[in-house]
VOSE-64769 format. One line per field, with one value per atom (N, C-alpha, C): residue in one letter; z, x, y; residue number from 1. Coordinates in steps of 0.02 Angstrom, whole numbers, plus 50000, padded with zeros to 5 digits. Example, Ala and Ser with C-alpha at 12.3 -4.5 7.8 and 13.67 -1.06 7.14 Angstrom:
% residues 2
rest A;A;A;S;S;S
Z 50390;50390;50390;50354;50357;50394
X 50660;50615;50660;50642;50684;50645
Y 49716;49775;49835;49888;49947;50002
nr 1;1;1;2;2;2
% end
This chain:
% residues 310
rest M;M;M;T;T;T;T;T;T;T;T;T;V;V;V;A;A;A;A;A;A;T;T;T;P;P;P;A;A;A;P;P;P;A;A;A;A;A;A;P;P;P;K;K;K;A;A;A;G;G;G;R;R;R;S;S;S;G;G;G;K;K;K;P;P;P;R;R;R;A;A;A;A;A;A;N;N;N;L;L;L;I;I;I;K;K;K;M;M;M;L;L;L;P;P;P;L;L;L;T;T;T;P;P;P;A;A;A;I;I;I;G;G;G;L;L;L;M;M;M;L;L;L;V;V;V;F;F;F;L;L;L;A;A;A;G;G;G;P;P;P;I;I;I;A;A;A;Y;Y;Y;C;C;C;I;I;I;Y;Y;Y;A;A;A;A;A;A;F;F;F;T;T;T;N;N;N;M;M;M;A;A;A;L;L;L;T;T;T;G;G;G;N;N;N;G;G;G;A;A;A;A;A;A;N;N;N;V;V;V;T;T;T;F;F;F;I;I;I;G;G;G;L;L;L;D;D;D;N;N;N;F;F;F;R;R;R;K;K;K;A;A;A;F;F;F;G;G;G;S;S;S;G;G;G;A;A;A;F;F;F;T;T;T;N;N;N;A;A;A;I;I;I;W;W;W;L;L;L;T;T;T;L;L;L;I;I;I;F;F;F;T;T;T;L;L;L;L;L;L;S;S;S;A;A;A;I;I;I;I;I;I;G;G;G;Q;Q;Q;N;N;N;T;T;T;L;L;L;G;G;G;L;L;L;G;G;G;L;L;L;S;S;S;L;L;L;L;L;L;M;M;M;R;R;R;K;K;K;S;S;S;T;T;T;K;K;K;V;V;V;V;V;V;R;R;R;N;N;N;F;F;F;V;V;V;G;G;G;T;T;T;A;A;A;V;V;V;I;I;I;G;G;G;A;A;A;W;W;W;V;V;V;L;L;L;P;P;P;E;E;E;V;V;V;V;V;V;A;A;A;A;A;A;Y;Y;Y;L;L;L;L;L;L;S;S;S;A;A;A;F;F;F;F;F;F;N;N;N;E;E;E;E;E;E;G;G;G;T;T;T;L;L;L;N;N;N;V;V;V;M;M;M;L;L;L;H;H;H;A;A;A;V;V;V;G;G;G;L;L;L;P;P;P;G;G;G;Q;Q;Q;D;D;D;W;W;W;L;L;L;Y;Y;Y;A;A;A;A;A;A;P;P;P;I;I;I;I;I;I;A;A;A;V;V;V;A;A;A;L;L;L;A;A;A;N;N;N;I;I;I;W;W;W;R;R;R;G;G;G;T;T;T;A;A;A;F;F;F;S;S;S;M;M;M;L;L;L;V;V;V;Y;Y;Y;S;S;S;A;A;A;A;A;A;L;L;L;S;S;S;E;E;E;V;V;V;P;P;P;K;K;K;E;E;E;I;I;I;E;E;E;E;E;E;S;S;S;A;A;A;E;E;E;M;M;M;D;D;D;G;G;G;A;A;A;G;G;G;G;G;G;W;W;W;R;R;R;R;R;R;L;L;L;V;V;V;F;F;F;V;V;V;T;T;T;L;L;L;P;P;P;M;M;M;I;I;I;S;S;S;R;R;R;A;A;A;I;I;I;M;M;M;T;T;T;N;N;N;L;L;L;M;M;M;L;L;L;I;I;I;T;T;T;L;L;L;Q;Q;Q;T;T;T;L;L;L;S;S;S;V;V;V;F;F;F;G;G;G;L;L;L;I;I;I;Y;Y;Y;A;A;A;M;M;M;T;T;T;R;R;R;G;G;G;G;G;G;P;P;P;G;G;G;T;T;T;K;K;K;S;S;S;Q;Q;Q;T;T;T;L;L;L;P;P;P;L;L;L;Y;Y;Y;M;M;M;Y;Y;Y;E;E;E;Q;Q;Q;A;A;A;F;F;F;S;S;S;F;F;F;S;S;S;Q;Q;Q;I;I;I;G;G;G;Y;Y;Y;G;G;G;T;T;T;A;A;A;I;I;I;A;A;A;L;L;L;V;V;V;M;M;M;L;L;L;A;A;A;I;I;I;G;G;G;A;A;A;V;V;V;F;F;F;S;S;S;L;L;L;I;I;I;Y;Y;Y;L;L;L;R;R;R;G;G;G;L;L;L;N;N;N;T;T;T;E;E;E;A;A;A;A;A;A
Z 51422;51464;51455;51510;51505;51500;51464;51467;51487;51533;51564;51528;51503;51472;51510;51535;51574;51542;51578;51551;51535;51479;51461;51495;51539;51576;51524;51539;51488;51499;51441;51445;51499;51540;51594;51553;51586;51544;51561;51519;51519;51587;51630;51690;51660;51696;51672;51696;51650;51667;51676;51692;51699;51628;51599;51542;51541;51488;51479;51470;51456;51443;51495;51562;51617;51627;51618;51637;51577;51521;51468;51476;51501;51517;51576;51618;51676;51653;51611;51574;51542;51503;51459;51506;51566;51611;51640;51642;51669;51624;51564;51504;51522;51545;51554;51610;51656;51712;51697;51640;51625;51621;51590;51596;51668;51712;51783;51819;51810;51835;51812;51745;51716;51747;51760;51785;51858;51901;51968;51970;51920;51928;51916;51861;51845;51891;51925;51960;52035;52059;52127;52142;52114;52130;52112;52054;52024;52073;52089;52143;52200;52229;52290;52293;52242;52226;52218;52180;52160;52236;52276;52344;52391;52385;52429;52398;52339;52304;52335;52319;52344;52420;52458;52535;52545;52506;52513;52481;52450;52414;52444;52417;52431;52383;52350;52300;52323;52281;52309;52245;52253;52201;52185;52219;52198;52231;52199;52234;52209;52247;52229;52220;52259;52261;52199;52170;52099;52038;52046;51995;51989;52053;52059;52121;52104;52141;52168;52238;52259;52315;52317;52368;52438;52491;52559;52609;52590;52644;52685;52753;52805;52833;52799;52824;52838;52788;52791;52864;52877;52930;52991;52996;53054;53067;53016;53019;53057;53031;53058;53124;53144;53213;53262;53242;53274;53283;53250;53248;53301;53340;53377;53354;53293;53253;53223;53203;53187;53247;53297;53355;53375;53384;53393;53341;53278;53232;53241;53261;53268;53333;53390;53442;53426;53390;53368;53325;53281;53240;53274;53325;53362;53410;53441;53476;53436;53378;53331;53305;53298;53280;53335;53387;53458;53463;53471;53478;53435;53370;53314;53288;53286;53252;53299;53345;53378;53436;53465;53519;53493;53453;53423;53378;53309;53268;53274;53305;53319;53373;53426;53485;53460;53436;53409;53355;53313;53258;53286;53327;53369;53403;53433;53480;53431;53376;53328;53294;53285;53246;53294;53362;53407;53420;53421;53418;53368;53309;53247;53250;53273;53274;53314;53371;53419;53410;53371;53363;53300;53292;53243;53176;53127;53055;53052;53083;53069;53108;53165;53196;53159;53131;53091;53025;52993;52936;52951;53010;53031;53040;53089;53107;53044;53006;52948;52898;52891;52842;52868;52938;52966;52963;52984;52993;52923;52878;52813;52777;52787;52755;52769;52837;52854;52820;52802;52765;52697;52667;52597;52571;52622;52617;52589;52539;52524;52580;52582;52645;52658;52612;52619;52639;52616;52650;52722;52738;52808;52852;52825;52870;52873;52828;52828;52882;52885;52935;53003;53010;53075;53110;53055;53079;53107;53064;53100;53159;53167;53230;53290;53283;53335;53342;53295;53297;53362;53383;53443;53442;53379;53377;53340;53350;53315;53360;53329;53354;53421;53434;53497;53552;53540;53599;53610;53550;53563;53614;53603;53637;53717;53727;53788;53825;53791;53819;53840;53800;53814;53883;53900;53967;54025;54003;54056;54061;54014;54022;53969;53999;53954;53891;53842;53772;53768;53707;53681;53617;53593;53517;53517;53511;53519;53472;53409;53358;53385;53431;53454;53517;53559;53632;53624;53580;53586;53516;53464;53398;53379;53414;53401;53422;53475;53501;53446;53428;53381;53311;53290;53220;53228;53288;53304;53305;53338;53346;53267;53234;53157;53128;53130;53096;53127;53188;53212;53177;53175;53152;53069;53033;52974;52948;52988;52971;53007;53057;53091;53049;53000;52963;52935;52913;52895;52943;53008;53066;53077;53077;53079;53033;52968;52918;52926;52938;52959;53007;53066;53131;53119;53080;53058;53017;52970;52934;52975;53017;53065;53114;53141;53189;53157;53095;53062;53051;53059;53056;53111;53174;53241;53252;53262;53273;53333;53328;53387;53433;53407;53458;53515;53492;53545;53601;53577;53626;53662;53643;53675;53730;53712;53750;53816;53799;53851;53902;53868;53910;53949;53928;53968;54024;54018;54066;54123;54112;54157;54144;54083;54061;54044;54084;54069;54003;53979;53912;53913;53966;53962;53955;53998;53991;53927;53892;53834;53779;53783;53733;53747;53803;53815;53802;53822;53824;53764;53733;53683;53610;53608;53542;53526;53559;53542;53522;53557;53530;53463;53452;53386;53325;53339;53288;53294;53322;53345;53286;53232;53167;53134;53130;53103;53143;53208;53251;53227;53222;53209;53129;53091;53016;53019;53051;53053;53081;53135;53172;53119;53089;53036;52980;52956;52899;52919;52980;53002;53029;53053;53082;53026;52969;52917;52873;52876;52839;52883;52945;52989;53003;52995;52994;52927;52880;52811;52810;52855;52849;52840;52779;52775;52756;52715;52688;52747;52792;52853;52890;52910;52959;52924;52863;52839;52819;52804;52794;52857;52918;52972;53010;53020;53055;53021;52965;52931;52974;53021;53066;53129;53133;53183;53244;53290;53286;53305;53268;53269;53246;53287;53274;53307;53333;53386;53356;53287;53257;53203;53194;53138;53138;53109;53108;53050;53047;52999;52927;52903;52829;52824;52867;52860;52867;52910;52915;52853;52826;52764;52710;52705;52648;52652;52721;52734;52710;52724;52712;52639;52602;52532;52491;52499;52457;52477;52543;52563;52565;52587;52604;52541;52497;52440;52439;52501;52522;52503;52443;52416;52453;52456;52487;52557;52591;52668;52673;52634;52643;52631;52579;52562;52613;52649;52701;52755;52771;52820;52802;52732;52713;52721;52715;52730;52805;52848;52917;52929;52898;52900;52871;52819;52797;52847;52883;52934;52989;53016;53066;53044;52988;52962;52957;52934;52938;53010;53057;53127;53150;53143;53158;53118;53058;53014;53046;53066;53083;53148;53196;53250;53244;53199;53182;53155;53098;53070;53118;53171;53219;53259;53275;53308;53271;53200;53164;53154;53149;53150;53214;53278;53330;53339;53318;53311;53272;53210;53162;53194;53237;53268;53334
X 46708;46754;46815;46842;46896;46966;47005;47066;47122;47154;47215;47278;47307;47364;47426;47468;47529;47570;47593;47628;47698;47725;47791;47845;47881;47930;47981;47993;48039;48104;48143;48210;48259;48290;48331;48383;48399;48454;48521;48554;48621;48657;48693;48724;48794;48813;48872;48925;48963;49023;49078;49133;49200;49225;49211;49232;49302;49333;49398;49414;49358;49354;49372;49350;49379;49445;49470;49540;49586;49563;49601;49601;49544;49550;49598;49600;49647;49721;49726;49796;49814;49770;49779;49796;49758;49772;49848;49872;49940;49993;49975;50029;50074;50047;50093;50142;50122;50170;50219;50211;50256;50339;50360;50422;50454;50418;50428;50435;50394;50390;50458;50474;50526;50596;50599;50656;50660;50609;50617;50641;50614;50634;50711;50738;50802;50848;50836;50871;50862;50804;50786;50790;50737;50733;50793;50816;50868;50943;50958;51019;51002;50949;50928;50939;50896;50907;50980;51019;51093;51125;51114;51143;51125;51061;51045;51077;51093;51125;51194;51225;51296;51314;51266;51281;51281;51266;51264;51318;51366;51420;51492;51542;51610;51633;51598;51619;51668;51718;51767;51794;51832;51865;51921;51966;52018;52020;52069;52074;52025;52013;51971;51899;51879;51811;51793;51845;51839;51833;51867;51880;51817;51804;51753;51708;51646;51595;51557;51555;51524;51474;51416;51368;51390;51399;51422;51364;51310;51258;51259;51251;51254;51319;51370;51444;51458;51437;51455;51426;51363;51327;51353;51373;51406;51470;51511;51574;51561;51505;51495;51475;51427;51401;51447;51504;51557;51621;51613;51668;51653;51714;51709;51698;51738;51731;51667;51628;51556;51511;51522;51479;51496;51555;51569;51542;51539;51506;51437;51402;51339;51313;51355;51345;51359;51409;51431;51373;51343;51294;51236;51212;51155;51169;51230;51245;51243;51272;51278;51203;51163;51093;51051;51062;51023;51050;51112;51130;51116;51133;51127;51060;51026;50954;50898;50887;50833;50840;50897;50894;50917;50962;51002;50961;50949;50911;50841;50813;50744;50723;50761;50747;50766;50828;50838;50792;50784;50737;50672;50644;50583;50587;50644;50653;50661;50703;50711;50641;50599;50534;50490;50494;50455;50484;50543;50570;50553;50560;50538;50474;50420;50350;50329;50381;50354;50396;50447;50493;50478;50521;50500;50528;50514;50530;50601;50642;50713;50742;50719;50758;50742;50677;50660;50707;50714;50760;50831;50855;50919;50936;50887;50887;50879;50836;50822;50876;50912;50970;51034;51045;51102;51089;51036;51027;51022;50983;50974;51045;51080;51151;51193;51190;51231;51206;51142;51118;51129;51131;51145;51220;51263;51334;51350;51397;51413;51446;51441;51452;51527;51569;51638;51666;51631;51654;51625;51569;51544;51588;51615;51653;51720;51748;51820;51803;51741;51733;51734;51695;51684;51742;51791;51860;51899;51896;51939;51909;51845;51817;51837;51836;51858;51921;51968;52044;52071;52129;52168;52175;52193;52199;52137;52094;52033;51989;51930;51889;51867;51847;51816;51864;51924;51988;51994;51995;52017;51966;51899;51842;51852;51871;51875;51939;51992;52053;52041;51994;51974;51937;51904;51867;51895;51961;52000;51995;51958;51949;52002;52015;52065;52036;52073;52049;52090;52060;52088;52074;52107;52092;52033;51976;51917;51897;51931;51926;51959;52007;52040;52014;51996;51970;51891;51857;51780;51760;51783;51765;51690;51668;51591;51550;51564;51530;51542;51602;51623;51570;51578;51537;51471;51441;51372;51352;51401;51378;51384;51429;51436;51373;51350;51285;51224;51224;51168;51173;51233;51241;51225;51242;51217;51148;51129;51059;50994;51000;50942;50888;50914;50875;50810;50812;50765;50703;50726;50679;50650;50688;50654;50607;50619;50568;50501;50514;50456;50414;50446;50405;50377;50407;50382;50329;50322;50253;50204;50221;50174;50134;50181;50154;50113;50125;50087;50013;50001;49937;49902;49929;49896;49857;49791;49750;49778;49776;49803;49742;49678;49625;49630;49648;49653;49711;49765;49815;49789;49760;49740;49687;49637;49591;49630;49682;49717;49742;49775;49802;49756;49697;49635;49617;49628;49609;49659;49718;49772;49828;49835;49890;49951;50002;50069;50102;50158;50187;50210;50243;50266;50202;50155;50097;50060;50052;50029;50067;50132;50172;50165;50162;50168;50094;50041;49980;49927;49951;49910;49947;50008;50053;50075;50116;50144;50099;50043;49995;49967;49951;49927;49975;50041;50092;50123;50092;50123;50135;50091;50108;50165;50182;50236;50298;50297;50356;50371;50325;50338;50367;50335;50367;50435;50451;50513;50574;50552;50593;50616;50565;50585;50624;50612;50659;50723;50740;50799;50839;50802;50834;50864;50823;50848;50907;50903;50957;51018;51015;51073;51104;51066;51100;51144;51132;51178;51222;51237;51290;51358;51390;51454;51508;51493;51549;51568;51515;51538;51586;51576;51615;51680;51678;51739;51788;51765;51804;51827;51804;51817;51865;51845;51893;51916;51880;51898;51878;51831;51821;51857;51912;51962;51946;52006;52061;52040;52083;52066;52002;51944;51880;51833;51851;51813;51757;51761;51698;51684;51698;51679;51613;51555;51491;51485;51430;51421;51431;51409;51430;51501;51551;51622;51644;51613;51643;51631;51571;51555;51591;51603;51655;51730;51748;51812;51812;51768;51767;51766;51712;51701;51746;51775;51835;51903;51916;51984;52008;51972;51982;51958;51920;51894;51846;51815;51768;51698;51684;51614;51552;51565;51498;51494;51555;51545;51516;51547;51522;51447;51423;51356;51304;51337;51297;51295;51342;51334;51287;51283;51236;51163;51152;51085;51067;51112;51109;51087;51117;51097;51027;51004;50944;50891;50904;50863;50858;50915;50903;50860;50866;50818;50745;50740;50668;50636;50678;50656;50632;50673;50658;50597;50593;50529;50470;50467;50403;50386;50438;50419;50379;50410;50379;50312;50309;50242;50187;50215;50170;50138;50186;50166;50118;50134;50090;50024;50016;49951;49907;49946;49916;49885;49929;49902;49837;49835;49782;49714;49733;49668;49646
Y 46170;46147;46193;46213;46268;46227;46244;46213;46262;46243;46286;46267;46318;46310;46335;46290;46312;46363;46417;46465;46441;46446;46415;46473;46444;46488;46527;46583;46621;46594;46586;46561;46607;46566;46607;46643;46701;46745;46704;46714;46669;46705;46663;46690;46722;46775;46810;46770;46747;46704;46742;46711;46748;46771;46819;46838;46855;46854;46873;46952;46972;47054;47091;47079;47122;47111;47054;47039;47072;47068;47097;47179;47205;47273;47291;47251;47261;47258;47205;47199;47263;47290;47351;47405;47416;47468;47470;47398;47390;47406;47401;47418;47476;47538;47595;47583;47531;47513;47463;47435;47381;47399;47455;47481;47485;47522;47523;47457;47409;47342;47309;47313;47284;47308;47370;47407;47385;47377;47358;47286;47239;47173;47173;47207;47209;47235;47302;47331;47330;47299;47288;47221;47176;47115;47068;47085;47046;47046;47107;47113;47076;47090;47051;46977;46957;46881;46854;46898;46869;46878;46927;46922;46871;46846;46795;46730;46727;46667;46670;46724;46733;46716;46743;46729;46658;46609;46545;46506;46546;46517;46541;46520;46539;46588;46626;46681;46729;46739;46784;46814;46871;46906;46874;46835;46802;46737;46688;46626;46581;46524;46469;46491;46539;46564;46607;46621;46662;46617;46562;46512;46469;46441;46385;46407;46436;46463;46397;46378;46321;46343;46299;46308;46284;46325;46304;46308;46318;46319;46378;46358;46410;46432;46410;46420;46488;46530;46603;46638;46616;46636;46611;46553;46523;46551;46569;46606;46679;46707;46770;46767;46735;46733;46701;46670;46646;46690;46747;46793;46859;46871;46926;46992;46993;47061;47075;47017;47032;47050;47019;47035;47102;47128;47196;47244;47230;47273;47274;47223;47228;47282;47271;47313;47388;47396;47467;47503;47460;47481;47495;47455;47473;47532;47546;47604;47660;47655;47714;47740;47683;47703;47737;47706;47729;47793;47812;47877;47935;47918;47968;47975;47919;47926;47929;47876;47875;47926;47941;47994;48058;48064;48123;48157;48129;48163;48177;48128;48121;48184;48176;48223;48300;48304;48375;48401;48360;48382;48407;48369;48383;48457;48463;48528;48582;48573;48630;48656;48602;48617;48651;48640;48678;48740;48745;48813;48856;48829;48866;48892;48842;48855;48918;48928;48981;49043;49040;49098;49146;49193;49248;49217;49266;49236;49243;49286;49296;49226;49205;49154;49088;49085;49025;49023;49081;49073;49062;49090;49072;49005;48970;48902;48856;48874;48834;48825;48885;48888;48846;48859;48831;48746;48720;48652;48614;48649;48625;48622;48680;48686;48626;48606;48549;48488;48476;48425;48411;48471;48461;48463;48469;48457;48388;48380;48317;48277;48214;48173;48179;48173;48183;48250;48305;48372;48378;48353;48349;48308;48252;48209;48244;48286;48328;48382;48418;48472;48442;48385;48354;48327;48300;48273;48331;48379;48449;48480;48466;48493;48448;48380;48331;48313;48343;48322;48347;48323;48336;48417;48444;48521;48549;48517;48552;48598;48615;48673;48656;48599;48576;48586;48564;48569;48643;48687;48755;48794;48765;48800;48770;48712;48680;48716;48712;48750;48822;48856;48929;48937;48881;48892;48843;48826;48796;48720;48678;48620;48579;48515;48475;48454;48444;48420;48348;48310;48257;48242;48191;48164;48126;48166;48125;48073;48079;48027;47959;47968;47908;47883;47931;47917;47892;47925;47901;47903;47868;47873;47859;47809;47794;47857;47896;47949;48007;48013;48069;48063;47997;47982;47999;47979;47980;48059;48102;48173;48200;48177;48202;48188;48121;48106;48150;48158;48201;48270;48307;48368;48364;48309;48316;48293;48246;48226;48255;48299;48328;48358;48391;48426;48390;48326;48285;48280;48265;48260;48322;48376;48442;48461;48444;48460;48417;48353;48302;48333;48354;48380;48440;48498;48551;48539;48503;48491;48459;48411;48376;48433;48476;48530;48576;48588;48637;48615;48545;48528;48513;48531;48526;48594;48588;48640;48680;48748;48791;48794;48780;48790;48740;48677;48618;48640;48665;48693;48743;48794;48845;48828;48780;48751;48719;48681;48642;48697;48750;48805;48840;48848;48872;48829;48764;48716;48716;48748;48752;48713;48680;48639;48682;48669;48707;48684;48724;48702;48631;48608;48537;48484;48499;48450;48450;48516;48516;48479;48480;48452;48382;48349;48282;48247;48281;48255;48282;48325;48358;48351;48391;48394;48330;48292;48232;48175;48171;48118;48132;48192;48214;48204;48201;48192;48127;48075;48018;47972;47981;47945;47971;48038;48071;48049;48043;48022;47951;47901;47839;47833;47869;47866;47904;47949;47982;47939;47906;47856;47793;47771;47716;47738;47798;47822;47834;47871;47889;47827;47780;47724;47683;47673;47637;47668;47734;47767;47769;47770;47772;47703;47652;47578;47572;47604;47598;47649;47697;47751;47715;47735;47706;47765;47813;47859;47898;47935;47975;47939;47882;47845;47828;47807;47784;47840;47896;47957;47987;47986;48009;47966;47902;47852;47789;47771;47709;47650;47662;47607;47604;47638;47635;47691;47694;47655;47576;47535;47459;47452;47425;47420;47462;47505;47548;47579;47595;47626;47585;47523;47480;47450;47489;47465;47414;47381;47330;47346;47410;47431;47425;47447;47451;47381;47340;47268;47229;47243;47207;47233;47294;47321;47291;47287;47256;47190;47154;47075;47066;47102;47095;47127;47169;47212;47204;47216;47217;47142;47099;47031;46987;47021;46984;46928;46917;46874;46897;46893;46914;46885;46817;46775;46798;46804;46812;46878;46936;47007;47008;46976;46966;46934;46896;46872;46918;46945;47010;47057;47065;47125;47101;47025;47005;47013;46998;47008;47087;47127;47209;47213;47177;47182;47157;47106;47078;47120;47157;47199;47257;47284;47341;47314;47251;47231;47226;47206;47207;47266;47320;47380;47412;47401;47421;47375;47326;47290;47324;47336;47367;47434;47477;47549;47531;47497;47482;47456;47417;47391;47460;47497;47556;47599;47611;47638;47611;47547;47514;47524;47517;47534;47608;47656;47721;47728;47690;47693;47663;47609;47583;47617
nr 1;1;1;2;2;2;3;3;3;4;4;4;5;5;5;6;6;6;7;7;7;8;8;8;9;9;9;10;10;10;11;11;11;12;12;12;13;13;13;14;14;14;15;15;15;16;16;16;17;17;17;18;18;18;19;19;19;20;20;20;21;21;21;22;22;22;23;23;23;24;24;24;25;25;25;26;26;26;27;27;27;28;28;28;29;29;29;30;30;30;31;31;31;32;32;32;33;33;33;34;34;34;35;35;35;36;36;36;37;37;37;38;38;38;39;39;39;40;40;40;41;41;41;42;42;42;43;43;43;44;44;44;45;45;45;46;46;46;47;47;47;48;48;48;49;49;49;50;50;50;51;51;51;52;52;52;53;53;53;54;54;54;55;55;55;56;56;56;57;57;57;58;58;58;59;59;59;60;60;60;61;61;61;62;62;62;63;63;63;64;64;64;65;65;65;66;66;66;67;67;67;68;68;68;69;69;69;70;70;70;71;71;71;72;72;72;73;73;73;74;74;74;75;75;75;76;76;76;77;77;77;78;78;78;79;79;79;80;80;80;81;81;81;82;82;82;83;83;83;84;84;84;85;85;85;86;86;86;87;87;87;88;88;88;89;89;89;90;90;90;91;91;91;92;92;92;93;93;93;94;94;94;95;95;95;96;96;96;97;97;97;98;98;98;99;99;99;100;100;100;101;101;101;102;102;102;103;103;103;104;104;104;105;105;105;106;106;106;107;107;107;108;108;108;109;109;109;110;110;110;111;111;111;112;112;112;113;113;113;114;114;114;115;115;115;116;116;116;117;117;117;118;118;118;119;119;119;120;120;120;121;121;121;122;122;122;123;123;123;124;124;124;125;125;125;126;126;126;127;127;127;128;128;128;129;129;129;130;130;130;131;131;131;132;132;132;133;133;133;134;134;134;135;135;135;136;136;136;137;137;137;138;138;138;139;139;139;140;140;140;141;141;141;142;142;142;143;143;143;144;144;144;145;145;145;146;146;146;147;147;147;148;148;148;149;149;149;150;150;150;151;151;151;152;152;152;153;153;153;154;154;154;155;155;155;156;156;156;157;157;157;158;158;158;159;159;159;160;160;160;161;161;161;162;162;162;163;163;163;164;164;164;165;165;165;166;166;166;167;167;167;168;168;168;169;169;169;170;170;170;171;171;171;172;172;172;173;173;173;174;174;174;175;175;175;176;176;176;177;177;177;178;178;178;179;179;179;180;180;180;181;181;181;182;182;182;183;183;183;184;184;184;185;185;185;186;186;186;187;187;187;188;188;188;189;189;189;190;190;190;191;191;191;192;192;192;193;193;193;194;194;194;195;195;195;196;196;196;197;197;197;198;198;198;199;199;199;200;200;200;201;201;201;202;202;202;203;203;203;204;204;204;205;205;205;206;206;206;207;207;207;208;208;208;209;209;209;210;210;210;211;211;211;212;212;212;213;213;213;214;214;214;215;215;215;216;216;216;217;217;217;218;218;218;219;219;219;220;220;220;221;221;221;222;222;222;223;223;223;224;224;224;225;225;225;226;226;226;227;227;227;228;228;228;229;229;229;230;230;230;231;231;231;232;232;232;233;233;233;234;234;234;235;235;235;236;236;236;237;237;237;238;238;238;239;239;239;240;240;240;241;241;241;242;242;242;243;243;243;244;244;244;245;245;245;246;246;246;247;247;247;248;248;248;249;249;249;250;250;250;251;251;251;252;252;252;253;253;253;254;254;254;255;255;255;256;256;256;257;257;257;258;258;258;259;259;259;260;260;260;261;261;261;262;262;262;263;263;263;264;264;264;265;265;265;266;266;266;267;267;267;268;268;268;269;269;269;270;270;270;271;271;271;272;272;272;273;273;273;274;274;274;275;275;275;276;276;276;277;277;277;278;278;278;279;279;279;280;280;280;281;281;281;282;282;282;283;283;283;284;284;284;285;285;285;286;286;286;287;287;287;288;288;288;289;289;289;290;290;290;291;291;291;292;292;292;293;293;293;294;294;294;295;295;295;296;296;296;297;297;297;298;298;298;299;299;299;300;300;300;301;301;301;302;302;302;303;303;303;304;304;304;305;305;305;306;306;306;307;307;307;308;308;308;309;309;309;310;310;310
% end
């Protein structure tokens, strides 16, 4: 009689549980970043959190708001959106950003980069030196030069009189246009460099093929070149828009927001309320509104970048 012996199953290998070793290894890898994270928390997240707190209080440099800071909820925001000066500052900020960044710097920077791409080395060096020279000037120096240019007895009126055209005090008659043109003159170099780098990556063979198919210069630009650098366009627009929204020194040195409030953008209005009128809480609430406007622009541009990536 044969006896069948059932095979004893081998003991199952212990399942790999969630050991603390991988987590510990990840923590060790993060150790070199600890100082940077700490600095970001102290100098970035900390001030932002403090500003959010201050925006909901009556904090001030003098008076009751300095001695007894209290929570007042949304009163600062209600005061802002009920103020004609605040609404005027928002509109002027949007006009300034549209004229000097989205239209001015972006378009001129693209045009200069296309010019430099097709021109000789001498022209490239001359244009690059002139445009970048304006960019590297200190903001106060640039503001002084442009104030002298737009002044009633400045260079612009001298040139207009030379050709028989009337002049005027542009800083008084059209201050927001004057400061927008000043910002274009000073900031176009950044867009030019971004587009020059993007255009250098466009294969010339594709443009030559389009030319052989009968596409003229304008059609090649619109249907071939611009679509190929669309991500650079959206990135440049986002960066120069955010930079222009926060321009303070150039406008303050040229017009101080005047005459009256004709060139008082949000950064100048915020400065006036926070430091001239000592209303830190109210000024900080305006700063949060500026942050929200910048976030809206960023989301629009990031959506455009994601669309291009898809």
